[in-house]
C-alpha positions as CSV (number, residue, x, y, z in Angstrom):
1,M,-34.7,44.6,9.1
2,F,-33.3,43.7,12.5
3,K,-29.8,45.1,13.2
4,T,-27.4,44.5,15.9
5,P,-24.1,46.2,16.8
6,C,-20.8,44.4,16.0
7,C,-19.7,44.3,19.5
8,R,-22.9,42.3,20.6
9,L,-22.5,39.9,17.4
10,S,-18.7,39.2,18.2
11,G,-19.9,38.7,22.0
12,L,-22.3,36.2,21.0
13,V,-19.9,34.3,18.6
14,G,-17.2,34.4,21.3
15,A,-19.8,33.0,23.8
16,S,-20.6,30.1,21.4
17,V,-17.0,29.3,20.7
18,N,-16.3,29.3,24.4
19,Q,-19.0,26.9,25.1
20,K,-17.7,24.5,22.5
21,L,-14.2,24.7,23.8
22,V,-15.4,24.2,27.5
23,R,-17.4,21.2,26.1
24,N,-14.6,19.5,24.1
25,V,-11.7,20.2,26.9
26,P,-12.7,17.3,29.1
27,R,-12.6,14.9,26.1
28,S,-9.2,15.9,24.8
29,N,-8.0,15.6,28.4
30,Q,-9.4,12.3,28.6
31,S,-7.9,11.2,25.3
32,T,-4.5,12.7,26.4
33,R,-4.6,10.7,29.7
34,S,-5.6,7.4,28.0
35,L,-2.7,7.8,25.5
36,I,-0.3,8.5,28.3
37,Q,-1.6,5.3,30.2
38,L,-1.4,3.3,27.0
39,Y,2.3,4.5,26.6
40,R,3.2,3.5,30.0
41,R,1.6,0.1,29.7
42,D,3.0,-0.9,26.4
43,P,5.7,1.8,25.2
44,S,6.9,-0.3,22.3
45,N,3.6,-0.3,20.6
46,W,1.7,2.9,21.5
47,I,1.8,4.4,18.1
48,T,-0.5,2.3,15.7
49,Y,-3.1,3.3,13.1
50,Q,-6.0,2.2,15.5
51,H,-5.2,5.3,17.4
52,L,-5.8,7.9,14.4
53,N,-9.5,8.7,14.4
54,F,-9.5,9.8,10.6
55,L,-7.8,6.4,9.8
56,K,-10.5,4.5,11.7
57,R,-13.2,6.6,9.9
58,Q,-11.6,5.9,6.5
59,Y,-11.3,2.3,7.2
60,V,-14.7,1.7,8.5
61,G,-16.9,4.3,6.9
62,K,-18.2,4.0,3.3
63,S,-18.4,6.6,0.9
64,N,-21.7,7.5,-0.9
65,S,-20.6,6.3,-4.2
66,E,-20.0,2.4,-3.9
67,L,-17.2,0.9,-5.2
68,H,-18.0,-1.7,-7.9
69,Q,-16.5,-5.3,-6.6
70,R,-15.0,-7.0,-9.5
71,A,-13.1,-9.6,-7.5
72,I,-14.6,-12.8,-6.0
73,P,-14.3,-12.7,-2.2
74,K,-12.2,-15.6,-0.9
75,R,-14.0,-17.9,1.5
76,A,-12.7,-17.8,4.9
77,P,-11.6,-21.1,6.3
78,V,-13.8,-22.8,9.0
79,L,-12.0,-22.7,12.2
80,T,-12.8,-24.5,15.6
81,I,-12.9,-21.8,18.1
82,V,-12.1,-22.8,21.6
83,D,-13.3,-20.8,24.4
84,E,-10.8,-20.2,27.0
85,R,-13.1,-19.6,29.7
86,D,-14.7,-22.9,29.3
87,D,-12.6,-25.5,31.4
88,S,-14.8,-28.5,30.3
89,V,-13.6,-31.3,28.1
90,V,-14.3,-30.9,24.6
91,R,-15.5,-34.1,22.9
92,Q,-16.2,-35.0,19.3
93,V,-18.2,-37.9,18.5
94,Q,-17.9,-38.7,14.7
95,Q,-19.6,-42.1,14.5
96,V,-21.0,-44.5,17.3
97,P,-22.2,-47.9,16.1
98,T,-25.4,-49.4,17.4
99,I,-25.3,-52.5,19.7
100,D,-27.1,-55.7,18.8
101,A,-27.4,-58.4,21.4
102,V,-25.9,-61.7,20.3
103,V,-26.7,-64.9,22.5
104,T,-24.1,-67.5,22.3
105,D,-25.6,-70.0,24.8
106,P,-28.7,-71.8,23.5
107,M,-31.1,-71.4,26.0
108,P,-34.9,-71.0,26.0
109,Q,-35.8,-67.4,25.4
110,S,-37.4,-65.9,28.2
111,E,-37.5,-62.4,29.7
112,D,-34.7,-63.2,32.2
113,V,-32.4,-64.6,29.6
114,T,-32.7,-61.6,27.2
115,S,-32.2,-59.1,30.0
116,E,-29.0,-61.0,31.1
117,A,-27.7,-61.1,27.5
118,V,-28.1,-57.4,27.1
119,T,-26.3,-56.6,30.3
120,Q,-23.3,-58.8,29.8
121,P,-20.7,-57.0,27.9
122,A,-18.6,-60.2,27.3
123,I,-20.9,-61.8,24.7
124,S,-22.0,-58.6,23.1
125,T,-20.6,-57.4,19.7
126,L,-20.9,-54.1,17.8
127,K,-22.6,-53.8,14.4
128,P,-22.4,-50.4,12.6
129,T,-25.5,-49.1,11.2
130,P,-25.0,-46.5,8.4
131,G,-26.8,-43.3,8.5
132,K,-26.9,-42.8,12.2
133,T,-23.9,-40.6,12.9
134,V,-25.2,-38.3,15.6
135,L,-26.6,-39.9,19.0
136,Q,-27.8,-38.5,22.3
137,T,-25.7,-38.2,25.2
138,K,-27.7,-41.0,27.0
139,S,-26.9,-43.5,24.1
140,V,-23.3,-42.4,24.1
141,S,-22.9,-43.1,27.8
142,N,-24.6,-46.5,27.2
143,V,-22.2,-47.4,24.5
144,I,-19.1,-46.7,26.6
145,A,-20.5,-48.6,29.6
146,T,-21.5,-51.8,27.5
147,S,-18.5,-51.8,24.9
148,D,-14.8,-52.5,25.2
149,E,-13.8,-50.3,22.1
150,T,-12.8,-46.8,22.6
151,P,-15.1,-44.4,21.1
152,H,-13.9,-41.8,18.7
153,V,-13.6,-39.0,21.5
154,H,-11.1,-36.2,21.1
155,V,-10.0,-34.7,24.5
156,E,-8.0,-31.5,24.6
157,T,-6.0,-30.8,27.9
158,S,-5.1,-27.6,29.2
159,E,-1.6,-28.0,28.3
160,A,-2.5,-28.8,24.7
161,R,-4.7,-25.8,24.4
162,E,-1.8,-23.5,25.8
163,A,0.6,-25.1,23.1
164,R,-1.9,-24.5,20.2
165,L,-2.4,-21.1,21.3
166,D,1.2,-20.3,21.5
167,R,1.7,-21.5,18.0
168,L,-1.2,-19.5,16.8
169,W,-0.1,-16.2,18.5
170,K,3.8,-16.5,18.4
171,E,5.4,-13.2,19.1
172,L,7.5,-12.1,16.2
173,R,11.0,-10.9,17.2
174,V,13.0,-8.5,15.3
175,D,16.3,-10.2,14.0
176,L,19.2,-7.7,13.7
177,A,20.3,-9.8,10.5
178,E,17.2,-9.3,9.0
179,L,16.7,-5.5,9.5
180,P,18.4,-4.4,6.3
181,D,15.8,-6.4,4.2
182,V,13.1,-5.1,6.2
183,Y,14.3,-1.7,5.7
184,A,14.6,-2.1,2.0
185,R,11.1,-3.2,1.8
186,L,9.7,-0.6,4.0
187,A,11.3,2.1,1.9
188,K,10.4,0.2,-1.5
189,I,14.0,0.1,-2.6
190,K,13.3,-0.4,-6.3
191,L,10.9,2.7,-6.5
192,T,13.5,4.6,-4.6
193,A,16.2,3.7,-7.1
194,L,14.0,4.9,-9.8
195,V,13.4,8.3,-8.1
196,V,17.2,8.6,-7.6
197,V,17.9,7.8,-11.1
198,T,15.3,10.5,-12.4
199,A,16.7,13.1,-10.1
200,A,20.4,12.2,-11.3
201,A,19.1,12.7,-14.8
202,G,17.7,16.1,-14.2
203,Y,21.1,17.2,-12.4
204,A,23.0,15.7,-15.5
205,M,20.7,17.7,-18.0
206,A,21.4,21.0,-16.2
207,P,23.4,23.4,-18.4
208,V,26.1,23.9,-15.6
209,P,29.7,22.4,-14.9
210,F,29.3,18.7,-13.1
211,D,30.2,19.0,-9.5
212,P,30.5,15.3,-8.1
213,A,30.3,16.2,-4.6
214,M,26.9,18.2,-5.0
215,F,25.5,15.4,-7.2
216,F,26.0,12.9,-4.7
217,V,24.6,14.9,-1.8
218,S,21.5,15.7,-3.9
219,S,20.9,12.1,-5.0
220,L,21.4,10.9,-1.3
221,G,18.9,13.6,0.1
222,T,16.3,12.8,-2.5
223,G,16.6,9.1,-1.9
224,L,16.3,9.6,1.9
225,A,13.3,11.8,1.1
226,S,11.8,8.9,-1.1
227,C,12.4,6.4,1.8
228,T,10.5,8.5,4.1
229,A,7.5,9.0,2.0
230,N,7.3,5.2,1.2
231,S,7.6,4.1,4.9
232,I,4.7,6.6,5.9
233,N,2.7,5.3,3.1
234,Q,2.8,1.8,4.3
235,Y,2.2,3.0,7.8
236,F,-1.0,4.5,6.9
237,E,-2.1,1.6,4.7
238,V,-1.7,-1.5,7.0
239,P,-5.3,-2.4,7.1
240,F,-5.7,-2.1,3.3
241,D,-2.4,-3.7,2.5
242,S,-3.5,-6.9,4.3
243,N,-6.4,-7.5,1.9
244,M,-4.4,-7.4,-1.3
245,N,-2.2,-10.3,-2.4
246,R,0.3,-8.1,-3.9
247,T,1.1,-6.2,-0.5
248,K,0.1,-8.6,2.2
249,N,3.7,-9.6,2.8
250,R,4.9,-6.0,3.6
251,P,6.8,-5.8,6.9
252,L,4.1,-4.0,9.0
253,V,1.3,-6.3,7.6
254,R,3.4,-9.2,8.7
255,G,4.2,-7.7,12.1
256,Q,8.0,-8.0,11.5
257,I,8.5,-4.5,13.1
258,S,6.4,-2.5,15.1
259,P,4.7,0.8,13.9
260,L,6.8,2.8,16.2
261,H,9.9,1.2,14.6
262,A,8.6,2.3,11.2
263,V,7.8,5.6,12.1
264,S,11.3,6.1,13.7
265,F,13.0,4.8,10.5
266,A,10.9,7.3,8.4
267,L,11.9,10.2,10.8
268,A,15.5,8.9,10.7
269,C,15.6,9.1,6.8
270,G,13.4,12.3,6.5
271,V,15.2,14.6,8.9
272,P,18.7,14.4,7.5
273,G,17.4,13.9,4.1
274,I,15.6,17.3,4.0
275,A,18.5,18.9,6.1
276,L,20.9,17.9,3.3
277,L,18.8,19.3,0.6
278,T,18.1,22.5,2.2
279,L,21.2,23.4,4.2
280,V,23.9,21.8,1.7
281,V,22.4,22.1,-1.6
282,N,20.0,24.9,-1.7
283,P,16.6,26.0,0.0
284,L,14.6,25.5,-3.3
285,T,15.5,21.8,-3.5
286,G,14.8,21.3,0.0
287,F,11.2,22.8,-0.3
288,L,10.7,20.6,-3.4
289,G,11.7,17.6,-1.4
290,T,9.4,18.6,1.6
291,L,6.6,19.2,-0.9
292,N,7.0,15.9,-2.4
293,I,6.7,14.0,0.9
294,L,3.7,16.0,2.0
295,L,2.1,15.3,-1.5
296,Y,2.7,11.6,-1.3
297,T,1.6,10.9,2.2
298,C,-1.0,13.6,2.9
299,C,-2.7,13.9,-0.6
300,Y,-2.0,10.8,-2.7
301,T,-2.3,8.2,0.1
302,P,-5.8,9.0,1.3
303,L,-7.1,9.9,-2.2
304,K,-6.5,6.2,-3.3
305,R,-9.7,5.4,-1.3
306,L,-11.7,8.6,-2.3
307,S,-11.3,9.5,-6.0
308,I,-9.5,8.6,-9.2
309,T,-7.7,11.8,-9.1
310,N,-5.1,10.2,-7.0
311,T,-3.5,8.9,-10.4
312,W,-3.0,12.5,-11.2
313,V,-1.6,13.5,-7.9
314,G,0.8,10.6,-8.0
315,A,1.8,11.5,-11.5
316,V,3.0,15.0,-10.0
317,V,4.8,13.2,-7.2
318,G,6.7,11.2,-9.7
319,A,7.5,14.4,-11.7
320,I,9.0,16.3,-8.9
321,P,12.4,14.3,-8.7
322,P,13.9,15.5,-12.0
323,V,12.9,19.0,-11.1
324,M,14.9,18.6,-7.8
325,G,18.0,17.5,-9.6
326,W,17.8,20.3,-12.0
327,T,17.3,22.9,-9.2
328,A,20.2,21.2,-7.2
329,A,22.5,22.0,-10.1
330,T,21.2,25.4,-11.1
331,G,19.4,26.7,-7.9
332,T,16.6,28.0,-10.3
333,L,13.4,26.8,-11.7
334,D,13.9,26.8,-15.5
335,P,11.6,25.7,-18.5
336,G,14.1,22.8,-19.0
337,A,13.3,21.6,-15.5
338,L,9.6,21.7,-16.3
339,L,10.2,19.7,-19.6
340,L,12.0,16.9,-17.8
341,G,9.1,16.8,-15.2
342,G,6.7,16.5,-18.1
343,F,8.4,13.5,-19.3
344,L,8.1,11.9,-16.1
345,Y,4.4,13.2,-15.8
346,S,3.2,11.8,-18.9
347,W,5.2,8.5,-18.8
348,Q,3.6,7.5,-15.6
349,F,0.0,7.2,-17.0
350,P,0.8,4.4,-19.5
351,H,3.0,2.8,-17.0
352,F,0.8,2.9,-14.0
353,N,-2.7,2.3,-15.9
354,A,-1.1,-0.9,-17.5
355,L,0.0,-2.1,-14.1
356,S,-3.2,-1.5,-12.6
357,W,-5.3,-3.2,-15.3
358,N,-3.9,-6.6,-14.2
359,L,-4.4,-5.7,-10.6
360,R,-7.9,-4.7,-10.6
361,E,-9.2,-7.6,-8.5
362,D,-6.6,-6.8,-5.8
363,Y,-7.1,-3.0,-6.1
364,S,-11.0,-3.7,-5.7
365,R,-10.4,-6.0,-2.8
366,G,-8.5,-3.4,-1.0
367,G,-11.1,-0.7,-1.6
368,Y,-8.9,1.6,-3.8
369,R,-10.7,3.7,-6.4
370,M,-8.4,3.3,-9.4
371,M,-9.3,4.1,-13.0
372,S,-9.0,0.6,-13.9
373,V,-11.6,-0.4,-11.5
374,T,-14.3,2.4,-11.5
375,H,-13.5,3.9,-15.1
376,P,-12.0,1.3,-17.2
377,G,-12.7,3.0,-20.4
378,M,-11.0,6.3,-19.2
379,C,-8.0,4.1,-18.0
380,K,-7.4,3.2,-21.5
381,R,-7.9,6.5,-23.1
382,V,-5.7,8.5,-20.6
383,A,-2.8,5.8,-21.2
384,L,-3.1,6.3,-25.0
385,R,-3.3,10.2,-24.8
386,H,-0.1,10.5,-22.6
387,S,1.7,8.1,-24.7
388,L,1.3,10.3,-27.7
389,G,1.9,13.4,-25.6
390,L,5.5,12.0,-25.1
391,I,6.0,12.7,-28.8
392,G,5.0,16.3,-28.5
393,L,7.1,16.9,-25.3
394,S,10.3,15.5,-27.0
395,A,9.8,18.0,-29.8
396,L,9.9,20.8,-27.1
397,G,13.5,19.8,-26.2
398,P,15.3,22.0,-29.0
399,V,12.6,24.7,-28.6
400,L,13.5,25.2,-25.1
401,D,17.4,25.1,-25.8
402,V,17.5,21.7,-23.8
403,T,18.5,19.5,-26.5
404,T,19.6,19.6,-30.1
405,W,17.2,19.0,-32.9
406,T,18.4,15.4,-33.4
407,F,16.8,14.5,-30.1
408,P,12.9,14.5,-31.5
409,M,14.1,12.3,-34.4
410,V,16.1,9.6,-32.5
411,S,13.4,9.4,-29.8
412,L,10.5,9.1,-32.3
413,P,10.9,5.3,-32.8
414,I,10.6,4.4,-28.9
415,N,7.8,7.0,-28.6
416,L,6.0,5.6,-31.7
417,Y,6.5,2.1,-30.3
418,I,4.9,2.8,-26.8
419,S,2.2,4.8,-28.6
420,Y,1.4,1.7,-30.7
421,L,1.2,-0.7,-27.6
422,A,-1.0,1.9,-26.0
423,L,-3.2,1.8,-29.0
424,R,-3.6,-2.0,-28.8
425,F,-4.4,-1.7,-25.1
426,Y,-7.1,0.8,-25.9
427,R,-8.6,-1.5,-28.5
428,K,-8.4,-4.9,-26.9
429,G,-8.2,-3.9,-23.3
430,D,-7.0,-7.4,-22.1
431,R,-4.2,-8.7,-19.9
432,S,-1.8,-9.4,-22.7
433,S,-1.8,-5.9,-24.1
434,A,-1.7,-4.3,-20.6
435,R,1.3,-6.5,-19.7
436,K,3.2,-5.7,-22.9
437,L,2.5,-2.0,-22.4
438,F,3.9,-2.1,-18.8
439,F,7.1,-4.0,-19.8
440,C,7.6,-1.4,-22.6
441,S,7.4,1.4,-20.2
442,L,10.1,-0.1,-18.0
443,W,12.8,0.3,-20.6
444,H,11.3,3.2,-22.5
445,L,11.9,5.9,-19.6
446,P,15.7,4.9,-19.2
447,M,16.1,5.0,-22.9
448,L,14.4,8.2,-23.4
449,L,16.6,10.0,-20.6
450,L,19.7,8.5,-22.0
451,L,18.9,9.9,-25.5
452,A,18.0,13.1,-24.0
453,L,21.4,13.1,-22.4
454,T,23.2,12.2,-25.5
455,C,21.6,15.0,-27.2
456,K,22.2,17.6,-24.6
457,K,23.0,20.9,-25.8
458,S,26.4,22.1,-24.9
459,R,27.1,25.1,-22.8
460,K,28.9,27.0,-25.5
461,D,25.9,26.9,-27.6
462,Q,23.6,28.0,-25.0
463,E,25.7,30.9,-24.1
464,A,26.2,31.8,-27.8
465,S,22.4,31.7,-28.2
466,T,21.8,33.8,-25.1
467,P,23.9,36.9,-26.2
468,A,22.4,36.9,-29.5
469,A,19.0,36.8,-28.2
470,A,19.8,39.6,-25.7
471,S,21.1,41.8,-28.5
472,L,18.1,41.3,-30.7
473,P,16.0,44.2,-29.0
474,L,19.0,46.6,-29.0
475,A,19.3,46.1,-32.8
476,L,15.5,46.5,-33.2
477,Q,15.9,49.8,-31.1
478,S,18.6,51.1,-33.3
């Protein structure tokens, strides 16, 4: 068997790596120079998704497994394209009538008289002939020369062309009065509010004294982190959001703000948000906030076009905010925090699967690989499975000393009701059952968290149970 010394092998590997680096250096220098020139030419719009190669590959390239198209593609409207380089006059001839010679003066019909009658425009009339709508250029010129009527000719001048193009490509200017609304839609303010509410519930459920200042700072930092994640998500999905009816009116799709403006807003929210969570609250909460932003932007967003596992990753993202609220209050990652995260994790499957069921056409048109599009049977089964899982998670509340034993009983009716709707959705699989399950999930989560907060175990009971559990091994040893 052929053997070679390690130094020679390392030399060969180093030489090959050096050749690849030398080969790629001019490309990187060229791309860097092109980006610098682009920034100098138009500094207000130099950060766009077209300059990111992985986004271009993701948008243009196709996966090996094809996505089943369930939506009927819309017909593109037929537009009249005018070439700006052509300065000639554009004419549209709709219908040109034929000409029949009519002789008014009774004269003997000879060759001279008929030729005179044809050439005199004063005694000629127009008689339309149906069926002949397209004539050649010679006949059109003859009609114009021998008729007093104006033909149906549309002439577009250069001024009219410039005015029409200005209306089509009118630049959208940022209005300062509209910026709060634009920022709210860029940050998905309703989703951010839900994230802050779940984080606040996690803080309130922690077995520590309530600190209003720390509660406010942790809620503010969590909200700013959510605004950052949502803004970056919209920045990456501009080409795909434009194909969906649900997202085609987002600020970046409509061009209300530039991509650089959106990235600046995301940084302006993310940097102080993570700084507050890390420096003012505790490093563990800051780490969870950073992890949540990375999971949402770098894992969940690209996975939406690659695999149905994006739903499970998105459920993990939604389960982290209540854990952040718990760690902001205690500074530790306890089983109670994981229980609250489990509530949010299981609740998201009936909520999102029911929502995506009625949006299958939109998701298919945008190219997103959701369970409702590619695996409809699995979509219904997973929603039912996790609806039933909420009953088991509620029973773990008193076992983990988070709630009293009354919580599983008082939460059983709402858990049974959402499970019943999930069962109907599993059996029927129509729009009506999906809509009822979705609207039930909107009030189910706040009610579940409110019941858990009402049945929260007091600190005195937890402190009494902790010494008893600690003294149990001593009694066994004696």
